[in-house]
N, C-alpha and C positions, 0 to 999 in steps of 0.2 A: 588681157594679152599675156601678161606675166604668168597668171595662173594656168593658162592653156599650155604655155611652154613648160611650166613646172610639171603638169600632168604627163606630158609627153616624156619628159626627163625621167620621171618616176617609173613610167611604163617600160622604158628602156632598161632602167636599173633592174627591175624585176625580171625582165627577159634574160639579162646577163646572169642574174642570180640563179635562174633555172638551169642555164647552160653550164655554169662553172661550179655550182654548188653553193649552199647557203653560207657556210663558215667564212671562207676566204673573202668572197665578194662583199658579204655584209660588213665585215671588219673594214674593208677598203672603203666602202660607202660611208661608214661612220666617220672615217678620217677625212673625208672630203668636206671642205668648208662651204661648198656650193649651197647646200641646203639652208644654211643660216642666212644667206643673202636674200632669200625669197620671203 
């Protein structure tokens, strides 16, 4: 279940990355501690 939620989360991240551009969003994504919890 957690893996499924994680996949959806990553999919949304990439969607935002495409919209806003790689640089800013990727840096913001790197600063989020969410990824470490999964």
